[in-house]
C-alpha positions as CSV (number, residue, x, y, z in Angstrom):
1,X,-57.4,-62.7,-87.1
2,X,-58.7,-64.7,-90.0
3,X,-57.4,-64.7,-93.6
4,X,-60.7,-63.1,-94.7
5,X,-60.0,-60.0,-92.6
6,X,-56.3,-59.7,-93.4
7,X,-56.4,-57.7,-96.5
8,X,-53.7,-55.1,-97.5
9,X,-56.1,-52.3,-96.5
10,X,-56.8,-53.9,-93.1
11,X,-53.1,-54.6,-92.6
12,X,-52.1,-51.0,-93.0
13,X,-55.2,-49.6,-91.3
14,X,-54.4,-51.7,-88.3
15,X,-50.8,-50.3,-88.3
16,X,-49.2,-53.5,-89.5
17,X,-51.3,-55.7,-87.3
18,X,-51.1,-53.7,-84.0
19,X,-54.9,-53.1,-84.1
20,X,-55.5,-56.8,-83.8
21,X,-54.1,-56.9,-80.3
22,X,-56.9,-58.3,-78.2
23,X,-56.9,-55.5,-75.6
24,X,-56.4,-51.8,-75.9
25,X,-55.5,-51.8,-79.6
26,X,-56.0,-48.0,-79.9
27,X,-53.5,-47.4,-77.0
28,X,-50.9,-49.6,-78.6
29,X,-51.4,-47.8,-81.9
30,X,-50.8,-44.5,-80.2
31,X,-47.7,-45.9,-78.5
32,X,-46.4,-47.0,-81.9
33,X,-46.9,-43.5,-83.3
34,X,-45.0,-42.0,-80.4
35,X,-42.1,-44.4,-81.0
36,X,-42.0,-43.4,-84.7
37,X,-42.2,-39.7,-83.7
38,X,-39.1,-40.0,-81.5
39,X,-37.0,-41.5,-84.3
40,X,-38.0,-39.2,-87.1
41,X,-35.1,-37.2,-88.6
42,X,-34.3,-34.0,-86.8
43,X,-34.5,-31.7,-89.8
44,X,-38.3,-32.2,-89.9
45,X,-38.6,-30.1,-86.8
46,X,-36.3,-27.2,-87.8
47,X,-36.8,-24.4,-90.2
48,X,-38.6,-25.4,-93.4
49,X,-38.7,-29.0,-92.2
50,X,-42.0,-28.1,-90.6
51,X,-43.5,-27.7,-94.0
52,X,-42.3,-31.1,-95.1
53,X,-43.7,-32.6,-91.8
54,X,-47.1,-30.9,-92.4
55,X,-47.3,-32.0,-96.0
56,X,-46.5,-35.6,-95.1
57,X,-49.0,-35.5,-92.2
58,X,-51.7,-34.1,-94.6
59,X,-51.0,-37.0,-97.0
60,X,-51.0,-39.5,-94.2
61,X,-54.4,-38.3,-93.0
62,X,-55.8,-38.6,-96.6
63,X,-54.4,-42.0,-97.1
64,X,-55.6,-43.2,-93.7
65,X,-59.2,-42.1,-94.5
66,X,-59.1,-44.1,-97.7
67,X,-57.6,-47.1,-96.0
68,X,-60.1,-47.0,-93.2
69,X,-63.0,-47.0,-95.6
70,X,-61.5,-50.0,-97.5
71,X,-60.8,-51.8,-94.2
72,X,-64.3,-51.3,-92.9
73,X,-65.7,-53.5,-95.7
74,X,-64.0,-56.5,-94.1
75,X,-63.6,-55.5,-90.5
76,X,-66.9,-53.7,-90.0
77,X,-67.9,-50.1,-89.3
78,X,-65.7,-48.4,-86.7
79,X,-63.8,-51.6,-86.0
80,X,-61.5,-51.5,-83.0
81,X,-58.7,-53.0,-85.2
82,X,-58.6,-49.8,-87.3
83,X,-56.1,-47.7,-85.4
84,X,-54.4,-45.7,-88.1
85,X,-56.6,-42.8,-87.0
86,X,-54.9,-42.9,-83.6
87,X,-51.5,-42.4,-85.2
88,X,-52.8,-39.5,-87.2
89,X,-54.3,-37.9,-84.2
90,X,-51.0,-38.2,-82.3
91,X,-49.0,-36.6,-85.1
92,X,-51.5,-33.8,-85.3
93,X,-51.1,-33.2,-81.5
94,X,-47.4,-32.7,-81.8
95,X,-47.6,-30.5,-84.8
96,X,-45.4,-27.3,-84.5
97,X,-44.0,-28.6,-81.2
98,X,-40.2,-29.4,-80.7
99,X,-39.4,-33.0,-80.8
100,X,-38.4,-33.9,-77.2
101,X,-39.3,-36.7,-74.9
102,X,-41.5,-34.4,-72.6
103,X,-43.4,-33.3,-75.7
104,X,-44.0,-36.9,-76.6
105,X,-45.3,-37.6,-73.1
106,X,-47.5,-34.6,-73.2
107,X,-49.0,-35.7,-76.5
108,X,-49.6,-39.2,-75.2
109,X,-51.3,-37.7,-72.1
110,X,-53.4,-35.3,-74.1
111,X,-54.5,-38.0,-76.6
112,X,-55.4,-40.6,-73.9
113,X,-57.2,-38.1,-71.7
114,X,-60.9,-38.9,-71.4
115,X,-60.5,-42.4,-73.0
116,X,-61.2,-45.6,-71.4
117,X,-57.6,-46.9,-71.4
118,X,-56.5,-49.9,-69.4
119,X,-55.1,-49.3,-66.0
120,X,-51.7,-50.7,-67.1
121,X,-51.4,-47.9,-69.7
122,X,-52.4,-45.3,-67.1
123,X,-49.7,-46.6,-64.7
124,X,-47.0,-46.5,-67.4
125,X,-48.1,-43.0,-68.5
126,X,-48.0,-41.8,-64.8
127,X,-44.5,-43.2,-64.4
128,X,-43.4,-41.4,-67.6
129,X,-44.9,-38.1,-66.4
130,X,-43.1,-38.3,-63.1
131,X,-39.8,-39.3,-64.7
132,X,-40.1,-36.4,-67.1
133,X,-40.8,-34.0,-64.2
134,X,-37.8,-35.4,-62.4
135,X,-35.5,-34.9,-65.4
136,X,-36.7,-31.4,-66.0
137,X,-36.2,-30.5,-62.3
138,X,-32.7,-31.8,-62.5
139,X,-31.8,-29.9,-65.6
140,X,-33.4,-26.6,-64.5
141,X,-32.8,-26.5,-60.8
142,X,-30.1,-28.9,-59.7
143,X,-27.6,-29.2,-62.6
144,X,-26.6,-25.5,-62.4
145,X,-26.1,-26.0,-58.6
146,X,-24.1,-29.2,-59.0
147,X,-20.8,-27.8,-57.6
148,X,-22.3,-25.8,-54.7
149,X,-22.5,-26.8,-51.1
150,X,-24.9,-29.4,-49.6
151,X,-26.7,-26.6,-47.8
152,X,-27.5,-24.8,-51.1
153,X,-28.8,-28.1,-52.6
154,X,-31.0,-28.6,-49.5
155,X,-32.5,-25.1,-49.8
156,X,-33.2,-25.8,-53.5
157,X,-34.8,-29.1,-52.7
158,X,-37.1,-27.5,-50.1
159,X,-38.0,-24.7,-52.6
160,X,-38.9,-27.4,-55.2
161,X,-41.0,-29.2,-52.7
162,X,-43.0,-26.1,-51.8
163,X,-43.5,-25.1,-55.4
164,X,-44.7,-28.6,-56.5
165,X,-47.0,-28.8,-53.5
166,X,-48.6,-25.5,-54.4
167,X,-49.0,-26.6,-58.0
168,X,-50.5,-29.9,-56.8
169,X,-53.1,-28.0,-54.8
170,X,-54.0,-25.9,-57.9
171,X,-54.3,-28.9,-60.2
172,X,-55.8,-31.5,-57.9
173,X,-57.4,-29.6,-55.0
174,X,-57.0,-30.2,-51.3
175,X,-58.6,-33.6,-51.4
176,X,-56.5,-34.9,-54.3
177,X,-57.7,-37.4,-56.9
178,X,-57.6,-41.2,-57.0
179,X,-57.6,-43.5,-60.0
180,X,-59.3,-46.8,-60.1
181,X,-57.8,-49.6,-58.0
182,X,-55.7,-52.3,-59.6
183,X,-57.6,-55.0,-57.8
184,X,-60.7,-55.1,-55.5
185,X,-59.6,-58.3,-53.8
186,X,-59.1,-58.4,-50.1
187,X,-58.1,-61.0,-47.6
188,X,-57.3,-61.4,-43.9
189,X,-54.1,-62.6,-42.2
190,X,-55.0,-62.9,-38.6
191,X,-56.2,-59.4,-37.4
192,X,-54.6,-57.7,-40.5
193,X,-56.5,-56.9,-43.6
194,X,-54.7,-56.7,-46.9
195,X,-56.2,-55.5,-50.2
196,X,-55.1,-56.2,-53.7
197,X,-54.2,-52.5,-54.2
198,X,-51.8,-52.5,-51.2
199,X,-50.2,-55.8,-52.4
200,X,-49.6,-54.3,-55.8
201,X,-48.1,-51.2,-54.3
202,X,-45.8,-53.3,-52.2
203,X,-44.8,-55.5,-55.1
204,X,-44.0,-52.5,-57.4
205,X,-42.0,-50.8,-54.7
206,X,-40.0,-53.9,-54.0
207,X,-39.4,-54.4,-57.7
208,X,-38.1,-50.8,-58.1
209,X,-35.8,-51.2,-55.0
210,X,-34.3,-54.4,-56.3
211,X,-33.9,-52.9,-59.8
212,X,-32.1,-49.8,-58.5
213,X,-29.9,-52.0,-56.3
214,X,-28.9,-54.1,-59.3
215,X,-28.3,-51.0,-61.4
216,X,-26.1,-49.2,-58.9
217,X,-24.3,-52.4,-57.7
218,X,-23.7,-54.3,-61.0
219,X,-23.6,-51.8,-63.9
220,X,-20.7,-49.6,-64.7
221,X,-22.8,-46.5,-65.2
222,X,-24.6,-47.2,-61.9
223,X,-21.3,-47.5,-60.0
224,X,-20.0,-44.3,-61.6
225,X,-23.2,-42.5,-60.4
226,X,-22.8,-43.9,-56.9
227,X,-19.1,-42.9,-56.8
228,X,-20.0,-39.4,-58.0
229,X,-22.6,-39.1,-55.2
230,X,-20.1,-40.2,-52.5
231,X,-17.2,-38.1,-53.6
232,X,-17.8,-35.7,-56.5
233,X,-14.2,-34.3,-56.6
234,X,-12.6,-37.7,-56.5
235,X,-15.0,-39.0,-59.2
236,X,-14.0,-36.1,-61.5
237,X,-10.3,-36.7,-60.9
238,X,-10.5,-40.3,-62.0
239,X,-12.6,-39.5,-65.0
240,X,-16.0,-40.9,-64.0
241,X,-18.0,-37.8,-64.9
242,X,-18.5,-38.3,-68.6
243,X,-22.0,-36.8,-69.1
244,X,-20.7,-33.5,-70.5
245,X,-18.3,-35.2,-73.0
246,X,-21.0,-37.6,-74.1
247,X,-23.4,-34.7,-74.8
248,X,-20.6,-32.8,-76.7
249,X,-20.0,-35.8,-78.9
250,X,-23.7,-36.2,-79.6
251,X,-24.1,-32.6,-80.5
252,X,-21.1,-32.7,-82.7
253,X,-22.5,-35.7,-84.5
254,X,-25.9,-33.9,-85.0
255,X,-24.1,-30.7,-86.2
256,X,-25.5,-28.6,-83.3
257,X,-22.0,-27.5,-82.4
258,X,-18.8,-27.4,-84.6
259,X,-16.0,-27.6,-82.0
260,X,-15.4,-29.5,-78.8
261,X,-12.5,-30.8,-76.7
262,X,-12.3,-34.6,-77.0
263,X,-9.5,-36.9,-76.0
264,X,-7.6,-38.0,-79.1
265,X,-7.8,-41.7,-77.9
266,X,-11.6,-41.5,-77.7
267,X,-13.1,-44.1,-80.1
268,X,-16.0,-41.8,-80.9
269,X,-13.7,-39.7,-83.2
270,X,-13.4,-42.6,-85.7
271,X,-16.9,-43.8,-85.1
272,X,-18.5,-40.5,-85.9
273,X,-16.0,-39.3,-88.6
274,X,-14.9,-36.4,-86.5
275,X,-11.8,-34.4,-87.5
276,X,-9.0,-33.6,-85.1
277,X,-7.6,-30.1,-85.5
278,X,-3.9,-29.3,-85.4
279,X,-2.7,-27.6,-82.2
280,X,-0.3,-25.2,-84.0
281,X,0.1,-23.0,-80.9
282,X,0.8,-25.9,-78.5
283,X,-2.1,-24.8,-76.2
284,X,-2.8,-28.4,-75.1
285,X,-0.1,-30.6,-73.6
286,X,0.3,-33.9,-75.3
287,X,0.1,-37.1,-73.2
288,X,2.5,-39.9,-73.9
289,X,3.1,-43.3,-72.4
290,X,6.4,-43.3,-70.6
291,X,7.5,-46.3,-68.6
292,X,9.0,-45.5,-65.2
293,X,10.9,-48.0,-63.1
294,X,13.3,-48.1,-60.1
295,X,17.0,-48.9,-60.2
296,X,16.2,-52.4,-59.0
297,X,14.8,-53.5,-62.4
298,X,16.9,-56.2,-63.9
299,X,18.6,-55.9,-67.3
300,X,16.2,-58.6,-68.8
301,X,13.1,-56.8,-67.4
302,X,14.4,-53.4,-68.7
303,X,14.9,-54.9,-72.2
304,X,11.3,-56.2,-72.2
305,X,10.0,-52.8,-71.1
306,X,12.0,-51.0,-73.8
307,X,10.7,-53.4,-76.5
308,X,7.1,-52.8,-75.5
309,X,7.7,-49.0,-75.3
310,X,9.3,-49.0,-78.8
311,X,6.4,-50.9,-80.3
312,X,3.7,-48.9,-78.6
313,X,2.7,-46.0,-80.8
314,X,-0.1,-43.5,-80.3
315,X,-2.2,-45.2,-83.0
316,X,-1.7,-48.5,-81.2
317,X,-2.9,-46.9,-78.0
318,X,-6.0,-45.6,-79.7
319,X,-6.7,-49.0,-81.2
320,X,-6.3,-50.7,-77.9
321,X,-8.6,-48.2,-76.2
322,X,-11.1,-48.7,-78.9
323,X,-11.3,-52.4,-78.2
324,X,-11.7,-51.7,-74.5
325,X,-14.6,-49.3,-75.0
326,X,-16.4,-50.9,-77.9
327,X,-15.8,-54.6,-77.3
328,X,-15.7,-54.4,-73.5
329,X,-12.9,-56.9,-73.3
330,X,-10.7,-57.3,-70.1
331,X,-7.5,-55.3,-70.2
332,X,-5.5,-58.6,-69.8
333,X,-7.0,-60.1,-72.9
334,X,-6.4,-57.0,-75.0
335,X,-2.8,-56.8,-73.8
336,X,-2.2,-60.5,-74.5
337,X,-3.5,-60.2,-78.0
338,X,-1.4,-57.2,-78.7
339,X,1.8,-58.8,-77.4
340,X,1.1,-61.9,-79.6
341,X,0.6,-59.7,-82.7
342,X,3.8,-57.8,-82.0
343,X,5.8,-61.0,-81.4
344,X,6.6,-60.0,-77.8
345,X,4.7,-62.7,-76.0
């Protein structure tokens, strides 16, 4: 990208330089538009927000035509670096559609269809489509049956398999469809013949297996999911199942709902400026920290415990829990800092 070509018009027409990527600039321009679409304010997709969205899109299309004309004077007619039209086309595709991840994936698929996109983009898009189908199946079919028996889940799984198999026959036919190969290379190892395509499949499969193993073995969220799969009731008793509470906090923050039951020690109350209501009727039992000890506790130990109990207020507990959740510090470090601050160390 030479200084002669980098004019203000070419900079904006190339979507801030994205169009100067040496391979598949149009695909990257569309991906940038999809990312912007997913972070747009929610009010643009509700009520009269559609009018604002349409007006802004109309203005963007007019400005992009003018910028493209100016940029062609330095970049040439229909230069690949001019990708602002790709963004406009994507935003037109999702017009009047709700802003969700499946809609964004649909728009990307619709926009890329029939274009000579790189195989890496096709692979990534295929993975996104399959992931969206899996998420939709879980929300529609399996989430309502989460507390049923294993036999019911098995029956639902078989029904999903038969339904998807029938849809696959309608969409792709009995012979199916094949995309271009990743690599046409082939080599022999003794009597065995390996192709570049098969090696790529093996490598991607192994990468996914290792990634899932690391996720479920090392991350807190993965361990929680694994524990829930092994013992759903036990996982709920120890508080692992947090998906519903997380969704409630998110919907409260976005004003989709006005009331939810959240633990008073939850840091999200202060982080999202939520208001705790007074329980005038005493419908919910209060939880307090009460030390329990046997008769064998010495007088010195009892005095230490009493001192800690007297200094530990509900606000102190909330602050300590906030440090544990937000700062991800070990409990021993948080306790040591608090004891030092209170002069009890």
